[in-house]
C-alpha positions as CSV (number, residue, x, y, z in Angstrom):
1,M,2.8,30.7,135.7
2,L,3.9,33.8,133.9
3,R,1.2,36.5,133.9
4,Q,0.7,39.9,132.4
5,P,1.6,42.7,132.8
6,A,4.6,41.5,134.8
7,F,5.8,39.3,132.0
8,G,5.8,42.1,129.5
9,R,7.7,44.5,131.8
10,R,10.3,41.9,132.5
11,L,10.6,41.0,128.8
12,R,11.1,44.6,127.8
13,K,13.8,45.2,130.5
14,L,15.7,42.0,129.5
15,R,15.6,43.0,125.8
16,Q,16.7,46.6,126.5
17,A,19.5,45.4,128.8
18,R,20.9,43.5,125.8
19,D,20.5,46.6,123.5
20,L,18.2,44.7,121.2
21,S,15.4,46.1,119.1
22,Q,12.0,44.4,119.0
23,T,12.8,43.4,115.4
24,A,16.1,41.9,116.3
25,L,14.6,39.9,119.2
26,A,11.6,38.6,117.2
27,G,13.8,37.2,114.4
28,D,12.2,34.9,111.9
29,G,10.1,32.9,114.4
30,M,7.9,35.7,115.8
31,S,6.2,38.8,114.4
32,T,7.3,42.1,115.7
33,G,3.6,43.0,116.3
34,Y,3.1,40.0,118.5
35,L,6.3,40.8,120.5
36,S,5.1,44.3,121.0
37,R,1.7,43.1,122.3
38,L,3.5,40.8,124.7
39,E,5.6,43.6,126.0
40,S,2.6,45.9,126.5
41,G,0.8,43.2,128.4
42,A,-2.0,43.0,125.8
43,R,-1.3,39.2,125.1
44,Q,-0.8,36.4,127.5
45,P,2.4,34.5,126.6
46,T,2.2,30.9,125.5
47,E,4.7,28.2,126.6
48,R,6.0,28.1,123.0
49,A,6.5,31.9,122.9
50,V,8.3,31.9,126.2
51,A,10.6,29.1,125.1
52,Y,11.4,30.9,121.8
53,L,12.2,34.2,123.5
54,A,14.3,32.5,126.2
55,Q,16.3,30.8,123.5
56,R,16.8,34.1,121.6
57,L,17.9,35.9,124.8
58,G,20.1,33.0,126.1
59,L,18.0,32.6,129.2
60,D,15.9,30.0,131.0
61,A,12.2,30.4,131.0
62,A,12.4,31.0,134.8
63,D,14.4,34.2,134.1
64,F,11.2,35.9,133.0
65,E,9.9,35.8,136.5
66,E,10.3,39.1,138.4
67,P,13.4,38.9,140.7
68,A,12.9,38.3,144.4
69,G,11.9,41.5,146.0
70,G,10.6,43.0,142.7
71,S,12.0,46.2,141.4
72,L,15.3,47.9,142.3
73,A,13.4,50.7,144.0
74,H,11.6,48.1,146.2
75,A,14.9,46.3,147.0
76,L,16.4,49.6,148.0
77,S,13.5,50.4,150.4
78,L,14.0,47.0,152.0
79,V,17.7,47.7,152.6
80,S,16.9,51.1,154.0
81,S,14.3,49.8,156.4
82,T,16.0,46.6,157.6
83,G,19.6,46.4,156.5
84,S,19.5,42.7,156.8
85,E,21.6,40.2,154.8
86,R,18.5,38.9,153.1
87,A,17.6,42.5,152.0
88,L,21.1,43.0,150.6
89,E,20.9,39.7,148.7
90,T,17.6,40.9,147.3
91,L,19.2,44.1,146.2
92,R,22.1,42.3,144.5
93,E,19.5,40.1,142.6
94,A,17.5,43.2,141.6
95,L,20.6,45.1,140.4
96,A,21.8,42.2,138.3
97,A,18.4,41.7,136.7
98,E,17.3,45.3,136.2
99,G,19.6,46.5,133.5
100,H,17.5,49.5,132.4
101,E,16.6,51.2,135.7
102,A,17.1,54.9,136.3
103,P,20.8,55.6,136.7
104,V,20.4,57.3,140.1
105,L,18.6,54.2,141.4
106,R,21.5,52.0,140.2
107,W,24.0,54.4,141.8
108,Q,22.2,54.1,145.1
109,A,22.1,50.3,144.9
110,L,25.9,50.2,144.1
111,W,26.6,52.5,147.0
112,Q,24.7,50.3,149.4
113,L,26.4,47.1,148.2
114,A,29.9,48.7,148.2
115,G,29.3,49.8,151.8
116,Q,28.3,46.3,152.9
117,R,31.6,45.0,151.3
118,R,33.6,47.6,153.1
119,L,32.1,46.7,156.5
120,Q,33.0,43.1,155.9
121,G,36.6,44.1,155.1
122,D,36.2,42.8,151.5
123,H,38.0,45.6,149.7
124,D,38.3,43.7,146.4
125,G,34.5,43.2,146.3
126,E,34.0,46.8,147.4
127,R,36.3,48.0,144.6
128,A,34.3,46.2,141.9
129,Y,31.1,48.0,142.9
130,L,32.8,51.4,143.4
131,E,34.4,51.4,139.9
132,E,31.0,50.8,138.3
133,L,29.5,53.4,140.6
134,V,32.1,56.0,139.5
135,R,31.4,55.3,135.9
136,L,27.7,55.7,136.5
137,G,28.3,59.0,138.5
138,D,30.2,60.4,135.4
139,A,27.2,59.5,133.2
140,V,24.6,61.0,135.6
141,A,26.8,64.2,135.7
142,L,25.8,65.2,139.2
143,T,28.8,66.6,141.0
144,A,27.9,65.4,144.4
145,L,27.5,61.8,143.2
146,R,30.8,62.0,141.3
147,V,32.6,63.3,144.4
148,R,31.1,60.7,146.8
149,G,32.0,57.9,144.4
150,L,35.6,59.0,143.9
151,T,36.1,59.6,147.6
152,R,34.9,56.2,148.5
153,L,37.0,54.7,145.7
154,A,40.1,56.5,147.0
155,R,39.6,55.1,150.5
156,C,39.2,51.6,149.0
157,L,42.3,51.8,146.8
158,R,44.3,53.1,149.8
159,A,43.1,50.0,151.8
160,L,44.3,47.9,148.9
161,G,47.7,49.6,148.9
162,E,47.2,51.2,145.4
163,I,48.4,54.6,146.5
164,P,49.0,56.4,143.1
165,A,45.5,55.5,141.9
166,A,44.0,56.4,145.3
167,L,45.8,59.8,145.2
168,D,44.4,60.5,141.7
169,A,40.8,59.7,142.8
170,A,41.1,61.8,146.0
171,T,42.7,64.7,144.2
172,T,40.0,64.8,141.5
173,A,37.2,64.6,144.2
174,H,38.8,67.4,146.1
175,R,39.0,69.6,143.0
176,L,35.4,68.9,142.0
177,A,34.1,69.6,145.6
178,R,35.8,72.9,145.8
179,E,34.8,74.0,142.3
180,D,31.2,73.2,142.8
181,G,31.0,74.5,146.4
182,L,29.6,71.3,147.9
183,D,28.4,71.3,151.5
184,V,30.5,70.8,154.6
185,E,29.9,67.0,154.8
186,D,31.1,66.3,151.3
187,R,34.1,68.6,151.5
188,A,35.2,67.2,154.8
189,T,34.7,63.6,153.7
190,V,36.9,64.3,150.6
191,L,39.6,65.8,152.8
192,L,39.6,62.8,155.1
193,A,40.3,60.6,152.2
194,L,42.9,62.9,150.6
195,I,44.9,63.4,153.8
196,S,45.1,59.7,154.5
197,V,46.4,59.0,151.0
198,E,48.8,61.9,151.0
199,A,50.2,60.6,154.3
200,E,50.6,57.1,152.9
201,A,52.4,58.6,149.9
202,G,54.8,60.4,152.1
203,R,53.5,63.8,151.1
204,M,53.4,65.1,154.6
205,P,53.5,68.9,153.8
206,D,50.4,68.5,151.7
207,A,48.7,66.3,154.3
208,G,49.5,68.8,157.0
209,A,48.1,71.7,155.0
210,H,44.9,69.8,154.2
211,T,44.6,68.8,157.9
212,D,44.5,72.5,158.8
213,E,41.8,73.0,156.1
214,L,39.8,70.1,157.5
215,A,40.1,71.5,161.1
216,E,38.5,74.8,159.9
217,I,35.6,73.0,158.2
218,V,34.7,70.9,161.3
219,A,35.3,73.5,164.0
220,G,32.5,73.7,166.5
221,R,31.1,70.2,165.7
222,C,31.2,67.1,168.0
223,D,29.7,64.4,165.7
224,A,31.1,61.5,163.8
225,L,32.6,63.7,161.1
226,W,34.4,65.7,163.7
227,A,35.7,62.6,165.5
228,E,37.0,61.1,162.3
229,A,38.7,64.5,161.6
230,M,40.4,64.3,165.0
231,W,41.5,60.7,164.3
232,T,43.0,61.7,160.9
233,A,44.8,64.7,162.4
234,A,46.2,62.5,165.1
235,V,47.6,60.1,162.5
236,V,49.2,62.9,160.5
237,R,50.8,64.5,163.5
238,L,52.1,61.1,164.6
239,R,53.7,60.6,161.2
240,Q,55.2,64.1,161.4
241,G,56.8,63.0,164.7
242,D,54.6,65.2,166.9
243,H,53.5,62.6,169.3
244,T,52.2,65.1,171.9
245,A,49.8,66.8,169.4
246,A,48.7,63.3,168.0
247,Q,47.8,62.1,171.5
248,A,46.0,65.4,172.3
249,H,43.8,65.1,169.1
250,L,43.0,61.4,169.8
251,E,42.3,61.8,173.5
252,E,39.9,64.7,172.7
253,A,38.0,62.5,170.3
254,L,37.9,59.6,172.8
255,E,36.6,61.9,175.5
256,K,33.9,63.7,173.6
257,F,32.7,61.2,171.0
258,S,29.9,58.9,172.3
259,S,29.5,55.2,171.3
260,R,25.8,56.1,170.7
261,E,26.8,58.2,167.7
262,D,28.6,55.4,165.8
263,L,29.7,52.3,167.6
264,V,32.0,51.2,164.7
265,L,33.8,54.5,164.7
266,W,34.0,54.5,168.5
267,L,35.7,51.1,168.3
268,R,38.1,52.2,165.6
269,L,39.1,55.3,167.6
270,R,40.2,53.0,170.4
271,F,42.1,50.7,168.1
272,T,43.9,53.8,166.7
273,A,44.7,55.0,170.2
274,S,46.1,51.6,171.0
275,R,48.3,51.8,167.9
276,L,49.4,55.3,168.8
277,Y,50.5,54.2,172.2
278,L,52.7,51.5,170.6
279,Q,54.2,54.0,168.1
280,K,55.0,56.8,170.5
281,Q,58.5,57.2,172.0
282,P,58.9,55.4,174.3
283,P,56.1,53.0,173.6
284,D,53.4,52.5,176.2
285,P,52.0,49.0,175.7
286,R,50.1,49.0,179.0
287,A,48.1,52.0,177.8
288,A,47.6,50.3,174.4
289,E,46.3,47.2,176.2
290,R,43.8,49.2,178.2
291,C,42.3,50.7,175.0
292,L,41.8,47.2,173.6
293,T,40.3,45.9,176.9
294,A,37.8,48.8,176.8
295,A,36.9,48.2,173.2
296,E,36.6,44.4,173.1
297,P,33.1,44.1,174.7
298,A,31.6,46.3,171.9
299,L,32.5,43.6,169.3
300,A,29.6,41.6,170.5
301,F,27.3,44.2,168.9
302,V,29.3,45.2,165.7
303,G,31.8,42.3,165.5
304,T,32.5,42.1,161.7
305,P,35.3,39.7,160.7
306,G,37.5,42.7,159.8
307,L,37.1,44.3,163.3
308,R,37.8,41.0,165.1
309,Q,40.9,40.5,163.0
310,D,42.0,44.1,163.7
311,L,41.7,43.3,167.5
312,L,43.7,40.1,167.2
313,A,46.4,41.8,165.3
314,L,46.7,44.6,167.8
315,K,46.7,42.1,170.7
316,A,49.6,40.4,168.9
317,D,51.5,43.7,168.7
318,V,50.9,44.5,172.4
319,A,52.1,41.0,173.4
320,F,55.3,41.5,171.4
321,F,56.0,44.9,173.0
322,R,55.4,43.3,176.4
323,A,57.8,40.5,175.6
324,R,55.0,37.8,175.6
325,Y,56.4,36.3,172.4
326,D,54.7,32.9,172.6
327,E,51.3,34.7,173.0
328,A,52.1,36.9,169.9
329,R,53.0,33.8,167.9
330,D,49.7,32.1,168.9
331,L,47.7,35.1,167.9
332,L,49.4,35.3,164.5
333,G,48.7,31.6,164.1
334,E,45.0,32.2,164.8
335,L,45.0,34.9,162.1
336,A,46.8,32.7,159.6
337,G,43.9,30.3,159.7
338,M,41.4,33.0,158.6
339,E,40.4,34.6,155.4
340,L,41.9,38.0,156.1
341,R,39.6,41.1,155.9
342,M,42.3,43.7,156.3
343,S,43.8,46.6,154.5
344,Y,47.1,46.2,152.7
345,R,48.9,48.2,155.4
346,D,47.5,46.0,158.2
347,R,48.5,42.8,156.3
348,V,52.0,44.1,156.0
349,R,52.0,44.8,159.7
350,L,51.4,41.1,160.4
351,D,54.3,40.2,158.2
352,I,56.5,42.8,160.0
353,L,55.6,41.2,163.3
354,R,56.3,37.7,162.0
355,N,59.8,38.7,160.9
356,Q,60.4,40.5,164.2
357,L,59.5,37.2,166.0
358,R,61.8,35.3,163.7
359,I,64.7,37.6,164.6
360,R,63.9,37.3,168.3
361,S,64.1,33.5,168.1
362,G,67.5,33.8,166.4
363,D,66.4,33.3,162.8
364,L,68.2,36.1,161.0
365,G,66.2,35.3,157.8
366,G,63.7,37.7,159.4
367,I,66.1,40.5,158.6
368,Q,65.9,39.7,154.9
369,G,62.1,39.4,155.3
370,L,61.9,42.9,156.6
371,R,64.1,44.2,153.8
372,D,61.9,42.6,151.2
373,L,58.7,44.1,152.7
374,A,60.3,47.6,152.8
375,E,61.3,47.3,149.1
376,Q,57.9,46.1,148.1
377,A,56.2,48.9,149.9
378,Q,58.5,51.5,148.4
379,A,58.0,50.1,144.9
380,G,54.2,50.5,145.4
381,A,54.6,54.2,146.4
382,N,53.6,53.3,150.0
383,I,56.4,55.7,151.2
384,D,55.2,56.1,154.8
385,L,54.8,52.4,155.3
386,A,58.3,51.7,153.7
387,A,59.8,54.2,156.2
388,D,58.2,52.4,159.1
389,I,59.6,49.1,157.9
390,W,63.1,50.5,157.4
391,R,63.0,51.9,160.9
392,V,61.9,48.5,162.4
393,L,64.7,46.8,160.4
394,A,67.3,49.3,161.7
395,E,66.1,48.6,165.3
396,S,66.2,44.9,164.7
397,L,69.7,45.0,163.3
398,A,70.8,47.0,166.3
399,E,69.2,44.6,168.7
400,S,70.6,41.5,167.0
401,A,74.1,43.0,167.1
402,T,73.9,43.8,170.8
403,P,75.7,41.0,172.8
404,P,73.7,39.5,175.7
405,P,74.5,41.0,179.1
406,T,77.3,39.4,181.0
407,A,76.5,37.8,184.4
408,P,78.3,39.5,187.3
409,G,81.6,37.9,188.3
410,T,82.3,36.3,184.9
């Protein structure tokens, strides 16, 4: 049964969410005075009144009940204290129902829900929340919130392969953070996003300069922010061709950063190290495999679908480099049966490996497949990725043109 004052609060929020005045909602079938008393809690609603108001609002009578978990503030407190899936579902329900809550509360709810999507590798779902969050941040006019929203959006767009839009968001966030003199955490987090996007766009001089700026900001720290800065610096140095500096940055992070600080980041550092060992010249697949072996047990504690898929993809790459081609095909087949929770770049890496395996088996259609991937990446302004694919294509062409060794005495 619907009781006051909860019914009145709920009715008022639903009316305001639709931008209706009391007069507009009351229409010809109810007096404005009676509606006002219902909203204030002074009158108990009759079944007839509830049915009429539901029809006017395009709802079911059950929609006048308070959402599970109550207010948005209460739902946020549940997420903060438990972080459970049920608490997140309660937050989604409260956010959808509470159309007139304080903007800062709505911002916090969107931030939590976007973060959950990111951890699951659902970048499209994350983007939807982040775009609304950025619009809300502009309306709130708090620079810190605007910067954080734009920074997270830039990282999400980069994961989706939308580099020009990601670069625009990250550049705007960086400018706002500097103009407003935000604290170290905000400025460093912005730089992490900006550097990654600049590297993807092939703007290596800019990425290198911002890496130096980031190193100054995090100097003397040894926390998660510092570890991610070292990781980012390693990636930039690797793409600049300085494998020695890249390995030094990453090994320092691996040595000093404890899994107790952030187990997901600890895992990702080892995945990145594995990738670095495959990309260095000459590649070191044994060292890459050791990194994965060390990391795999931690998936029992933080094994999201995205992380498990990253591990399988890296195992497939290692198997290819160690000439275990059937194993690499099996791992790719396992991934093909999943709903992928990967970034654009990592999805393309799977396609690169598929085409490399085609070429290894004598199917030269894999050459055209690599060419198509490179052209698509280049058209999307993923310059660094395109360069990687062209390099793989050149190596594949050279290998396919090399005649097999002649047996002695023939």
